[in-house]
GUKOL-616425 format. One line per 8 residues: for each residue x, y, z of N, C-alpha, C. Coordinates in steps of 0.02 Angstrom, whole numbers, plus 50000, padded with zeros to 5 digits. Example, Ala and Ser with C-alpha at 12.3 -4.5 7.8 and 13.67 -1.06 7.14 Angstrom:
50660:49716:50390:50615:49775:50390:50660:49835:50390; 50642:49888:50354:50684:49947:50357:50645:50002:50394 .
END
This chain:
50716:46752:49191:50676:46757:49251:50716:46791:49306; 50677:46825:49347:50711:46861:49400:50709:46820:49465; 50760:46829:49501:50764:46795:49566:50729:46838:49617; 50712:46810:49675:50681:46851:49727:50723:46910:49747; 50788:46904:49746:50832:46960:49764:50827:47015:49711; 50827:46995:49648:50820:47045:49594:50753:47080:49597; 50700:47041:49613:50633:47069:49620:50632:47120:49677; 50662:47102:49733:50665:47147:49791:50703:47211:49774 .
50759:47204:49738:50798:47262:49718:50757:47307:49672; 50720:47277:49625:50678:47316:49579:50623:47353:49617; 50592:47319:49665:50539:47351:49705:50568:47408:49745; 50626:47398:49774:50658:47451:49814:50677:47511:49770; 50702:47498:49710:50720:47552:49665:50658:47593:49646; 50603:47557:49631:50542:47593:49612:50514:47632:49672; 50520:47603:49731:50497:47638:49791:50537:47702:49803; 50603:47696:49795:50646:47755:49804:50630:47807:49750 .
50617:47785:49689:50600:47832:49635:50535:47869:49652; 50484:47831:49675:50421:47863:49693:50430:47911:49752; 50472:47892:49800:50486:47934:49857:50519:47999:49835; 50567:47994:49789:50601:48053:49764:50553:48098:49725; 50508:48067:49686:50458:48107:49650:50412:48143:49698; 50393:48107:49752:50350:48138:49803:50384:48197:49837; 50448:48189:49852:50486:48244:49883:50491:48303:49835; 50502:48289:49771:50507:48343:49722:50441:48380:49717 .
50386:48343:49718:50320:48376:49715:50307:48416:49779; 50328:48390:49836:50320:48428:49899:50360:48492:49897; 50421:48489:49870:50462:48550:49864:50430:48600:49817; 50402:48575:49762:50367:48619:49715:50307:48652:49749; 50269:48614:49787:50211:48642:49822:50234:48695:49873; 50289:48681:49909:50315:48730:49957:50337:48794:49922; 50369:48786:49864:50391:48844:49825:50332:48886:49802; 50280:48852:49779:50220:48888:49757:50186:48924:49815 .
50186:48892:49873:50157:48924:49932:50196:48986:49951; 50263:48981:49949:50305:49039:49964:50294:49095:49913; 50286:49076:49850:50272:49127:49799:50206:49162:49813; 50156:49123:49834:50092:49152:49853:50098:49200:49912; 50138:49179:49961:50149:49223:50020:50184:49287:49999; 50233:49281:49954:50269:49340:49930:50222:49387:49893; 50178:49359:49853:50130:49401:49817:50081:49435:49865; 50061:49399:49917:50017:49428:49967:50052:49486:50002 .
50116:49477:50019:50154:49532:50052:50160:49592:50005; 50171:49578:49941:50175:49632:49892:50109:49669:49888; 50054:49632:49889:49988:49664:49889:49978:49707:49951; 49999:49682:50009:49994:49721:50070:50036:49785:50066; 50096:49778:50038:50140:49837:50032:50109:49888:49985; 50079:49865:49931:50046:49912:49884:49985:49945:49917; 49949:49907:49957:49892:49936:49993:49915:49990:50041; 49970:49976:50077:49997:50027:50123:50021:50089:50085 .
50051:50078:50027:50072:50135:49986:50011:50176:49964; 49958:50141:49945:49896:50177:49926:49868:50217:49985; 49870:50187:50045:49847:50223:50104:49890:50285:50117; 49956:50277:50110:50001:50333:50121:49988:50389:50071; 49975:50370:50008:49961:50421:49957:49894:50455:49971; 49845:50417:49996:49781:50447:50014:49789:50497:50071; 49830:50478:50120:49843:50524:50176:49879:50588:50152; 49926:50579:50105:49960:50637:50077:49910:50682:50040 .
49865:50651:50003:49813:50690:49969:49769:50728:50018; 49751:50694:50073:49711:50728:50124:49749:50786:50155; 49814:50776:50168:49855:50829:50197:49859:50889:50149; 49867:50874:50085:49870:50929:50036:49803:50965:50031; 49749:50928:50035:49683:50959:50033:49673:51004:50094; 49695:50980:50152:49690:51022:50213:49733:51084:50207; 49792:51076:50177:49835:51134:50167:49801:51184:50121; 49770:51160:50069:49734:51205:50023:49676:51239:50059 .
49639:51202:50100:49584:51231:50137:49610:51285:50186; 49666:51271:50218:49696:51319:50264:49716:51383:50227; 49745:51373:50168:49765:51432:50129:49703:51472:50107; 49650:51438:50090:49588:51473:50070:49560:51512:50129; 49561:51481:50188:49537:51516:50248:49581:51576:50264; 49646:51568:50255:49691:51624:50266:49675:51681:50218; 49661:51664:50155:49642:51716:50107:49577:51749:50127; 49529:51711:50153:49466:51740:50176:49478:51788:50234 .
49521:51767:50281:49537:51810:50338:49570:51875:50314; 49615:51869:50266:49648:51929:50240:49598:51975:50205; 49551:51945:50170:49499:51986:50137:49457:52022:50189; 49439:51986:50243:49401:52018:50296:49441:52074:50329; 49506:52063:50338:49549:52115:50365:49550:52175:50319; 49555:52162:50254:49554:52217:50205:49488:52255:50208; 49432:52218:50212:49366:52251:50218:49362:52292:50281; 49388:52265:50336:49387:52302:50400:49428:52366:50394 .
49487:52362:50362:49528:52422:50354:49493:52473:50309; 49459:52449:50258:49422:52495:50215:49366:52529:50253; 49331:52491:50294:49277:52520:50335:49305:52571:50384; 49363:52557:50412:49395:52605:50458:49412:52670:50420; 49437:52661:50359:49453:52720:50319:49391:52760:50303; 49337:52726:50285:49274:52762:50269:49249:52797:50331; 49254:52763:50389:49231:52794:50452:49272:52856:50468; 49338:52853:50457:49380:52911:50470:49363:52968:50424 .
49351:52953:50359:49332:53007:50313:49265:53036:50334; 49218:52994:50356:49152:53019:50377:49159:53064:50439; 49204:53045:50485:49214:53085:50545:49245:53153:50528; 49286:53154:50475:49318:53216:50455:49270:53259:50413; 49214:53228:50394:49166:53265:50353:49184:53265:50280; 49226:53219:50259:49246:53217:50189:49201:53170:50151 .
END
């Protein structure tokens, strides 16, 4: 049979054990929450990278459009020079 002192010691030991288990579970929950936060930050970083790549694609598309317009302007310049040449030949009667 146990004495009241032994019973009290047993109750205290079990209480401390439950307290330690509770602390361990709280630490595990905190760790999982931090892991979730880290994954959310990674998702945000990947989203920003996607936005940056989209902006780069837009910039490249604008560059291509600018080059196409430049080619159109050069073609118009060539047409204008050809018309000037034809006009000069017509003025000379050739």
